[in-house]
C-alpha positions as CSV (number, residue, x, y, z in Angstrom):
1,M,207.5,-10.2,-67.6
2,A,209.2,-12.8,-65.4
3,S,212.4,-14.2,-66.9
4,I,213.0,-17.9,-67.3
5,V,216.6,-19.0,-66.6
6,S,218.2,-21.3,-69.1
7,S,221.6,-22.0,-70.5
8,T,223.0,-22.8,-74.0
9,G,221.6,-26.2,-75.0
10,A,223.7,-29.4,-74.9
11,S,223.9,-29.3,-78.6
12,G,225.3,-25.8,-78.5
13,L,222.0,-24.2,-79.6
14,P,221.8,-20.5,-78.5
15,I,218.4,-20.9,-76.9
16,D,218.5,-17.5,-75.0
17,S,219.3,-15.4,-78.0
18,L,216.7,-17.3,-80.1
19,V,214.0,-16.8,-77.5
20,T,215.0,-13.1,-77.0
21,A,214.6,-12.5,-80.8
22,Q,211.2,-14.3,-80.8
23,M,210.0,-12.3,-77.7
24,Q,211.0,-9.0,-79.3
25,A,208.7,-9.7,-82.1
26,E,205.9,-10.7,-79.7
27,Q,206.3,-7.4,-77.8
28,Q,206.2,-5.2,-80.9
29,P,202.4,-4.7,-80.6
30,I,202.9,-3.3,-77.1
31,T,205.5,-0.9,-78.4
32,D,203.1,0.2,-81.1
33,I,200.4,0.7,-78.6
34,K,202.6,2.8,-76.3
35,T,203.5,5.0,-79.3
36,K,199.8,5.5,-80.1
37,V,198.9,6.2,-76.4
38,S,201.7,8.8,-76.3
39,S,200.2,10.4,-79.4
40,Y,196.7,10.4,-77.8
41,N,198.1,11.9,-74.6
42,T,199.7,14.7,-76.6
43,K,196.3,15.4,-78.2
44,L,194.6,15.4,-74.8
45,S,197.1,18.0,-73.5
46,A,196.5,20.1,-76.7
47,Y,192.8,20.0,-76.1
48,S,193.2,21.0,-72.5
49,T,195.3,24.0,-73.7
50,L,192.6,24.9,-76.2
51,K,189.8,24.6,-73.6
52,S,191.7,26.8,-71.1
53,G,192.2,29.5,-73.8
54,L,188.5,29.4,-74.7
55,S,187.5,29.6,-71.1
56,T,189.7,32.6,-70.5
57,F,188.3,34.3,-73.6
58,Q,184.8,33.6,-72.4
59,T,185.5,35.4,-69.1
60,A,186.5,38.5,-71.1
61,V,183.5,38.1,-73.4
62,D,181.1,38.0,-70.5
63,K,182.3,41.4,-69.3
64,L,180.7,42.8,-72.4
65,A,177.7,40.5,-72.6
66,T,175.0,42.7,-71.0
67,A,174.0,46.3,-71.6
68,A,174.6,47.0,-67.9
69,K,178.3,46.6,-68.5
70,F,178.2,49.7,-70.7
71,N,176.4,51.7,-68.0
72,A,179.5,52.2,-66.0
73,Q,179.6,55.8,-64.7
74,S,182.1,57.9,-62.8
75,V,181.5,60.8,-60.4
76,T,184.1,63.5,-59.8
77,A,183.9,66.1,-57.0
78,S,185.4,69.5,-57.1
79,D,186.4,68.9,-53.4
80,A,186.9,65.2,-52.9
81,T,188.0,65.7,-49.3
82,S,184.5,66.7,-48.2
83,I,182.3,64.6,-50.4
84,S,182.9,61.4,-52.5
85,A,180.3,59.7,-54.7
86,T,179.7,56.7,-56.9
87,A,177.1,56.0,-59.6
88,N,175.4,52.7,-60.4
89,G,174.8,53.3,-64.1
90,T,171.3,54.8,-63.8
91,A,172.2,58.3,-62.9
92,V,171.4,61.2,-65.3
93,L,174.7,62.5,-66.7
94,G,175.4,66.1,-65.7
95,N,176.6,68.4,-62.9
96,Y,175.1,68.7,-59.4
97,S,175.8,71.3,-56.7
98,V,176.1,69.9,-53.2
99,S,177.0,71.5,-49.9
100,V,177.1,70.1,-46.4
101,T,176.4,72.2,-43.3
102,Q,176.3,69.3,-40.7
103,L,177.4,65.7,-40.6
104,A,175.3,63.0,-39.1
105,T,176.5,61.9,-35.7
106,S,175.8,59.0,-33.2
107,Q,174.7,59.7,-29.7
108,K,177.3,59.0,-27.0
109,L,176.4,58.7,-23.3
110,A,178.9,58.5,-20.3
111,S,178.3,57.2,-16.8
112,P,179.5,58.9,-13.6
113,P,183.2,58.2,-12.8
114,Y,184.3,55.1,-11.0
115,S,187.7,54.5,-9.4
116,S,188.2,51.2,-11.1
117,A,186.7,49.2,-14.0
118,T,186.2,46.4,-11.4
119,D,184.0,48.6,-9.2
120,I,180.5,47.1,-8.6
121,V,177.7,49.2,-10.0
122,G,174.6,47.2,-9.2
123,T,172.2,44.5,-10.4
124,G,168.9,44.6,-12.2
125,K,167.9,45.1,-15.8
126,L,169.0,47.6,-18.4
127,T,166.8,48.4,-21.3
128,I,168.2,50.5,-24.2
129,S,165.7,52.0,-26.6
130,F,166.1,54.0,-29.8
131,G,164.0,56.9,-31.0
132,T,163.7,60.6,-31.8
133,T,163.9,63.2,-29.0
134,G,161.4,66.1,-29.3
135,T,161.9,69.5,-27.6
136,A,158.7,71.4,-27.9
137,P,157.2,69.7,-26.0
138,A,159.8,67.3,-24.7
139,S,159.1,63.8,-26.1
140,F,160.7,60.5,-27.1
141,T,159.2,58.8,-30.1
142,A,160.4,55.2,-30.5
143,N,162.1,54.1,-33.7
144,A,159.8,51.5,-35.2
145,D,162.7,49.9,-37.1
146,K,164.7,49.2,-33.9
147,T,164.0,46.6,-31.2
148,D,164.8,47.5,-27.6
149,I,167.9,45.8,-26.1
150,T,167.5,44.2,-22.7
151,I,170.5,43.3,-20.6
152,D,170.3,41.3,-17.3
153,I,172.9,42.4,-14.8
154,T,173.5,39.9,-12.1
155,S,176.2,39.3,-9.5
156,S,178.3,37.7,-12.2
157,N,178.5,40.8,-14.4
158,N,177.7,43.7,-12.1
159,T,181.1,45.5,-12.3
160,L,181.7,48.4,-14.7
161,S,183.7,46.1,-17.1
162,G,181.1,43.3,-16.6
163,I,178.3,45.6,-17.7
164,R,180.4,46.7,-20.7
165,D,180.9,43.1,-21.8
166,A,177.3,42.2,-21.3
167,I,176.2,45.1,-23.5
168,N,178.7,44.2,-26.2
169,A,177.7,40.5,-26.0
170,K,174.3,41.5,-27.4
171,N,176.0,42.4,-30.7
172,A,173.2,44.9,-31.2
173,S,173.0,48.5,-32.3
174,V,175.0,50.0,-29.5
175,S,178.6,49.5,-28.3
176,A,180.1,50.0,-24.8
177,S,183.6,51.0,-23.7
178,I,185.4,52.2,-20.6
179,V,187.2,55.6,-20.8
180,N,189.3,57.1,-18.1
181,D,188.9,60.9,-18.5
182,G,191.2,61.8,-15.6
183,T,188.4,62.0,-13.1
184,G,187.7,58.3,-13.2
185,N,186.6,55.4,-15.3
186,R,183.3,56.0,-17.2
187,L,181.1,53.5,-19.0
188,V,180.5,55.0,-22.5
189,I,177.5,53.8,-24.5
190,T,177.5,54.7,-28.2
191,S,174.8,54.2,-30.8
192,K,176.2,52.4,-33.8
193,D,173.9,54.2,-36.1
194,T,173.9,58.0,-36.8
195,G,170.9,60.3,-37.0
196,E,168.3,61.8,-34.8
197,V,166.1,58.7,-35.1
198,N,168.7,56.7,-33.3
199,S,168.8,58.7,-30.1
200,L,169.2,56.6,-26.9
201,K,167.1,56.1,-23.9
202,V,168.4,53.9,-21.0
203,S,165.8,52.6,-18.6
204,V,166.7,50.8,-15.4
205,A,164.9,48.2,-13.2
206,D,167.3,48.4,-10.2
207,D,167.3,45.5,-7.7
208,D,167.6,48.0,-4.9
209,S,164.0,49.0,-5.7
210,N,164.9,52.6,-6.4
211,N,165.2,53.4,-10.1
212,T,165.7,57.2,-9.8
213,D,168.5,57.6,-7.3
214,T,172.2,57.8,-8.0
215,G,173.2,54.5,-6.4
216,G,173.2,51.0,-7.8
217,L,172.3,50.3,-11.4
218,S,170.2,53.6,-11.5
219,A,173.5,55.4,-12.1
220,L,173.2,54.2,-15.7
221,A,169.7,55.6,-16.3
222,Y,169.2,58.2,-19.1
223,D,165.9,59.7,-20.1
224,P,166.2,62.4,-22.9
225,V,162.9,63.9,-21.7
226,A,164.0,64.2,-18.0
227,S,165.5,67.5,-16.8
228,S,168.4,65.7,-15.1
229,N,170.2,62.4,-15.6
230,N,172.9,60.3,-14.0
231,M,174.5,59.7,-17.4
232,T,175.9,62.6,-19.4
233,Q,175.4,63.1,-23.1
234,M,178.8,63.5,-24.7
235,T,177.6,63.7,-28.3
236,A,174.1,64.4,-29.5
237,A,172.5,62.3,-32.3
238,K,172.3,64.6,-35.3
239,N,171.2,64.3,-38.9
240,A,173.3,65.2,-41.8
241,L,172.2,68.5,-43.3
242,L,173.0,69.1,-47.0
243,N,171.8,71.1,-49.9
244,V,171.5,69.7,-53.4
245,D,170.8,72.0,-56.3
246,G,169.2,74.5,-53.9
247,M,167.1,71.9,-52.0
248,S,167.6,71.5,-48.2
249,I,167.8,67.9,-47.2
250,S,168.1,66.1,-43.8
251,K,169.4,62.5,-43.6
252,A,170.1,60.2,-40.7
253,S,173.3,58.9,-42.3
254,N,176.4,60.4,-43.9
255,T,175.9,57.8,-46.7
256,V,173.1,59.1,-48.9
257,S,171.8,57.1,-51.8
258,D,168.2,58.4,-52.3
259,V,168.7,62.1,-53.2
260,I,170.3,62.0,-56.6
261,Q,169.0,59.1,-58.8
262,G,171.7,56.4,-59.2
263,V,174.3,58.3,-57.1
264,T,175.5,57.4,-53.6
265,L,177.0,60.3,-51.6
266,T,179.5,59.8,-48.8
267,L,179.7,63.0,-46.7
268,K,183.1,63.5,-45.1
269,S,183.1,67.0,-43.7
270,V,181.2,70.3,-43.7
271,T,181.9,72.2,-46.9
272,S,183.1,75.8,-47.0
273,A,181.6,76.3,-50.4
274,S,179.3,74.5,-52.9
275,N,180.9,71.2,-54.2
276,T,180.3,70.4,-57.8
277,L,179.7,66.7,-58.6
278,S,180.1,65.7,-62.3
279,V,178.5,62.4,-63.4
280,G,179.8,61.0,-66.6
281,T,180.3,57.8,-68.5
282,D,183.2,55.7,-67.1
283,T,185.0,55.3,-70.4
284,D,188.0,53.8,-68.7
285,T,186.1,50.8,-67.4
286,I,184.5,50.2,-70.9
287,Q,187.9,50.7,-72.6
288,S,189.5,48.2,-70.2
289,S,186.8,45.6,-70.9
290,V,187.2,45.9,-74.7
291,Q,191.0,45.7,-74.3
292,S,190.7,42.6,-72.2
293,F,188.4,41.1,-74.9
294,V,191.1,41.8,-77.5
295,D,194.0,40.5,-75.3
296,A,192.1,37.3,-74.4
297,Y,191.3,36.6,-78.1
298,N,194.9,37.2,-79.2
299,A,196.2,34.8,-76.6
300,L,193.6,32.2,-77.8
301,N,194.6,32.9,-81.5
302,T,198.3,32.4,-80.7
303,S,197.6,29.2,-78.9
304,M,195.4,27.8,-81.7
305,R,197.9,28.8,-84.4
306,N,200.6,26.9,-82.4
307,L,198.4,23.9,-81.9
308,T,197.5,23.6,-85.6
309,K,200.7,24.8,-87.3
310,F,202.4,22.9,-90.2
311,V,206.2,22.8,-90.4
312,S,206.8,19.9,-92.7
313,A,205.4,16.5,-93.4
314,G,206.1,14.1,-90.5
315,S,207.9,16.8,-88.5
316,S,207.7,16.6,-84.7
317,A,207.4,20.4,-84.7
318,N,204.0,20.2,-86.3
319,G,201.1,21.3,-84.1
320,A,199.4,18.6,-82.0
321,L,196.0,19.4,-83.6
322,L,197.2,19.9,-87.2
323,G,194.4,18.8,-89.5
324,D,192.0,18.4,-86.5
325,S,188.5,19.2,-87.7
326,T,187.2,20.4,-84.3
327,A,190.0,22.9,-83.9
328,R,189.7,24.1,-87.5
329,N,185.9,24.6,-87.1
330,I,186.4,26.7,-83.9
331,M,188.9,28.9,-85.7
332,V,186.7,29.4,-88.7
333,K,183.5,30.2,-86.6
334,L,185.3,32.6,-84.3
335,K,186.8,34.6,-87.2
336,S,183.4,34.7,-89.0
337,M,181.6,35.9,-85.9
338,L,184.2,38.7,-85.2
339,S,183.5,40.1,-88.7
340,A,179.7,40.0,-88.3
341,S,177.5,43.1,-88.4
342,S,174.9,44.1,-85.7
343,P,171.3,44.2,-87.0
344,T,170.2,46.6,-84.2
345,A,173.1,49.1,-83.9
346,T,172.9,52.2,-86.2
347,T,176.4,53.8,-86.3
348,Y,178.7,51.2,-84.7
349,K,177.7,48.0,-86.3
350,T,181.0,46.2,-86.5
351,L,184.1,45.8,-84.4
352,S,186.1,47.9,-86.9
353,D,183.6,50.7,-86.3
354,V,184.8,50.9,-82.7
355,G,188.5,50.5,-83.5
356,V,188.9,46.8,-83.3
357,S,190.6,45.4,-86.4
358,M,191.9,41.9,-87.4
359,G,195.3,41.4,-88.9
360,S,196.5,38.9,-91.5
361,D,197.5,36.5,-88.8
362,G,194.0,36.6,-87.2
363,S,195.1,38.7,-84.2
364,L,193.1,41.7,-83.1
365,S,194.3,45.3,-82.5
366,L,192.5,48.1,-80.7
367,D,192.6,51.8,-81.7
368,S,191.8,53.2,-78.3
369,T,191.2,56.7,-79.7
370,K,188.6,55.5,-82.1
371,L,186.9,53.5,-79.3
372,Q,187.0,56.5,-77.0
373,K,185.3,58.6,-79.6
374,A,182.6,56.0,-80.2
375,I,181.9,55.7,-76.4
376,T,181.7,59.4,-76.0
377,N,179.4,59.9,-79.1
378,N,177.0,57.1,-78.6
379,V,177.7,54.6,-75.8
380,S,174.3,53.0,-76.1
381,D,175.0,52.1,-79.8
382,V,178.4,50.6,-78.8
383,A,176.5,48.5,-76.2
384,K,174.1,47.2,-79.0
385,L,177.1,45.9,-80.9
386,F,178.3,43.8,-78.0
387,S,175.2,43.1,-75.8
388,P,171.5,42.1,-76.2
389,S,169.2,44.7,-77.8
390,A,166.2,45.0,-80.0
391,T,164.5,47.3,-82.5
392,S,160.8,47.5,-83.3
393,T,158.9,48.6,-86.3
394,D,156.1,49.8,-83.9
395,P,157.3,52.5,-81.5
396,Q,154.8,51.3,-78.9
397,V,156.3,47.8,-78.8
398,T,159.4,48.1,-76.7
399,Y,162.1,45.6,-75.7
400,I,162.4,44.9,-72.0
401,S,164.8,42.0,-71.6
402,S,165.8,38.5,-72.8
403,K,167.4,35.3,-71.6
404,D,170.7,33.6,-72.6
405,E,168.5,31.1,-74.6
406,T,166.7,33.8,-76.6
407,A,167.8,33.5,-80.2
408,S,168.7,36.4,-82.5
409,G,166.1,37.0,-85.1
410,T,163.1,39.0,-86.3
411,Y,159.8,38.1,-84.6
412,A,156.3,39.1,-85.6
413,V,154.1,40.4,-82.9
414,N,150.3,40.1,-82.9
415,I,147.8,41.3,-80.3
416,T,144.2,40.1,-79.9
417,Q,143.6,41.7,-76.5
418,L,145.5,44.7,-75.0
419,G,146.6,44.5,-71.4
420,G,146.4,47.0,-68.5
421,N,144.2,47.9,-65.6
422,G,144.3,44.4,-64.1
423,V,143.8,42.7,-67.5
424,N,146.5,40.6,-69.1
425,A,147.1,41.0,-72.8
426,I,146.6,38.2,-75.2
427,G,149.0,37.9,-78.1
428,T,151.7,35.9,-80.0
429,I,155.4,36.3,-80.6
430,N,156.7,34.5,-83.7
431,G,153.2,33.0,-84.1
432,V,153.3,31.3,-80.7
433,T,151.0,32.4,-77.9
434,A,153.1,34.3,-75.4
435,N,152.9,34.4,-71.6
436,T,151.5,37.7,-70.5
437,T,151.4,39.9,-67.4
438,G,149.5,43.1,-67.9
439,S,150.8,44.6,-71.1
440,V,154.1,42.6,-71.1
441,L,154.5,39.6,-73.5
442,T,157.1,36.9,-72.9
443,G,158.3,34.3,-75.4
444,V,157.6,30.7,-74.3
445,T,159.9,27.8,-74.1
446,G,160.5,25.6,-77.2
447,N,160.6,28.7,-79.4
448,G,163.5,31.0,-80.6
449,S,161.7,33.9,-78.8
450,Y,161.9,32.1,-75.4
451,G,162.5,34.7,-72.7
452,L,162.1,37.7,-75.0
453,Q,160.0,40.3,-73.0
454,L,158.1,43.0,-74.9
455,S,155.9,45.8,-73.6
456,V,153.0,46.4,-75.9
457,T,151.0,49.7,-75.4
458,G,148.7,51.8,-77.5
459,T,145.2,51.0,-78.7
460,A,145.7,48.9,-81.8
461,T,145.1,45.1,-82.0
462,G,146.1,42.7,-84.7
463,S,149.6,42.8,-86.3
464,R,152.0,45.1,-84.3
465,G,154.9,44.8,-86.7
466,T,158.1,43.0,-86.0
467,V,160.9,43.1,-83.4
468,T,164.4,42.4,-84.4
469,F,166.4,41.0,-81.5
470,S,170.2,40.6,-81.4
471,K,172.1,38.8,-78.6
472,G,175.1,41.1,-79.5
473,L,178.5,40.0,-80.5
474,A,179.5,39.1,-76.9
475,G,176.2,37.3,-76.3
476,E,176.6,35.2,-79.5
477,L,180.2,34.4,-78.7
478,S,179.3,33.4,-75.1
479,S,176.6,31.0,-76.4
480,L,179.1,29.6,-79.0
481,L,181.8,29.1,-76.3
482,D,179.2,27.4,-74.0
483,G,178.5,24.9,-76.8
484,W,182.2,24.0,-77.1
485,L,182.9,24.0,-73.3
486,D,179.8,22.4,-71.9
487,T,180.0,18.9,-70.4
488,D,178.3,17.6,-73.5
489,G,180.0,20.0,-75.9
490,A,182.2,19.2,-78.9
491,L,185.5,19.4,-77.0
492,T,184.3,17.2,-74.1
493,T,183.0,14.7,-76.6
494,K,186.3,14.7,-78.4
495,T,188.4,14.3,-75.2
496,D,186.1,11.7,-73.8
497,G,186.5,9.7,-77.0
498,I,190.3,9.9,-76.8
499,S,190.4,9.0,-73.1
500,S,188.2,6.0,-73.9
501,S,190.6,4.9,-76.7
502,I,193.6,5.3,-74.4
503,K,191.8,3.1,-71.8
504,D,191.1,0.4,-74.4
505,L,194.7,0.5,-75.8
506,N,196.1,0.2,-72.3
507,K,193.9,-2.8,-71.6
508,K,195.0,-4.4,-74.8
509,A,198.7,-3.9,-73.9
510,D,198.0,-5.4,-70.4
511,D,196.3,-8.4,-72.0
512,I,199.3,-8.9,-74.4
513,S,201.8,-8.5,-71.5
514,A,199.9,-11.1,-69.4
515,K,200.3,-13.7,-72.2
516,L,204.0,-13.1,-72.8
517,P,205.4,-15.4,-70.0
518,A,203.4,-18.4,-71.4
519,I,204.6,-17.6,-74.9
520,E,208.2,-17.4,-73.8
521,A,207.8,-20.7,-71.9
522,R,206.4,-22.3,-75.0
523,Y,209.3,-21.1,-77.1
524,R,211.8,-22.3,-74.6
525,A,210.1,-25.7,-74.5
526,Q,210.2,-25.9,-78.3
527,Y,213.9,-25.0,-78.4
528,A,214.7,-27.4,-75.6
529,K,213.1,-30.2,-77.7
530,L,215.1,-29.1,-80.7
531,D,218.2,-29.0,-78.7
532,A,217.6,-32.5,-77.4
533,L,217.1,-33.8,-80.9
534,L,220.2,-32.0,-82.1
535,S,222.2,-33.4,-79.2
536,S,220.9,-36.9,-80.0
537,L,221.8,-36.5,-83.6
538,Q,225.2,-35.2,-82.7
539,S,225.8,-38.3,-80.4
540,T,224.7,-40.7,-83.2
541,S,227.0,-38.9,-85.6
542,S,229.9,-39.2,-83.2
543,N,229.3,-42.9,-82.7
544,L,229.1,-43.5,-86.5
545,T,232.3,-41.6,-87.1
546,S,234.1,-43.7,-84.4
547,Q,232.9,-46.9,-85.9
548,L,233.9,-46.0,-89.4
549,A,237.3,-45.0,-88.2
550,A,237.8,-48.4,-86.5
551,I,236.7,-50.3,-89.6
552,S,239.2,-48.2,-91.7
553,A,242.0,-48.9,-89.2
554,N,241.4,-52.7,-89.3
555,N,241.6,-52.8,-93.1
């Protein structure tokens, strides 16, 4: 607010101090607004803290929100130096005997020696093909999955190093290098892929019109069927040879993923004895996910308790969200859900059944021994507690999958036409006609069963009983958290409302501030008039006093 310079009035009226007092009163609404805005900003900060805690908790929840999260498997090898392995969760638990008699190798070809890498070889065209070399009779069968590599060699790249660079520039299934073996510099061409099916054949169209001599580009020709070649095979293309539970197996790669279901083997060396692979449930990963769930909830619980704490009436130490209905509703719903019981699990129906208990302060604690026992005894039942699952009263109605939007509940299944052999079933879920593909029924949009997929087999039509579906604790929590954290969720609505109020208050303060200079000017004008009047009265009083004194002196 611009200041208006003035002095004490001619009458001695303290205009500045009077105006200052008046303006302090005029500015009080702005002070009140700033106090209110500060309070709102504190709440916004508190809601931001709450949203961050909920988001962190949701990340931990989602690690348990699908049954696949409980399919974590581990593989241990009796000799990890020769074989390592991983499992994707679909492997059959148990032990497997694996031995390796040969590793897969890539073919490596070397050119005749040259005195320098800058020596000119020749010009023309190189064609590198991939395939399998036969011996009886000699043959080369092209690999249908590989395309020939064609390299044009001109006067710009006809040196040993130029040809190397031209091959590598194709960024294809071979690499080239120059090796000095003591006798000279040799161009070495190596297949990037192992296995017999990736053997190499190098054909040459030499610009000197002779593709079979030892001069020019012909020096790089290699035909695995020919009796002699200009290039020398340094390493043959070989398959990996292994034995799994007594079965002999040949594979083109040392990474084998299609022998033991759900297991990927990495062959490192030939084994001297049979290697035992043990596939088991990866309890450490599941334990870690549950511990992360407990830790994230405890951090959220501590934050919420601090945000809503009561110290004393009017105390600045009270939580910023003390008495806030949204925060209180979140706390109540979370605690209620954490004590819920699964309708589909049989043994481990509650958190306490798997070692997760809630203290008097709302925090969770984990009995890792109890959880370990539950996972070992029945990991699929533990999965039902946390993730989506379903049970059916008809054993020939089986649950396949669901969507995030599928609601927990019990749904009646009715079939009017069975599916199979190119015919789609006709039926309802929850009384609503389902989408069908073959014998699979899928709940339609606009219904609680939306996305629920069921396989219906057997010969009976009509009522096929009921299916009880549960999103699982993690699934329900994730949906609840989504509702609070979404762009149109309760927390966003609340913070948007506060932000709008802050904007309105700041505008109101600006409007008041804009009027203050005119108000101050008006006060000063009013006091100036009063000062002039007082000054005039003082002058009149002084004149009267002088006249009266003169009259008194003359008498």
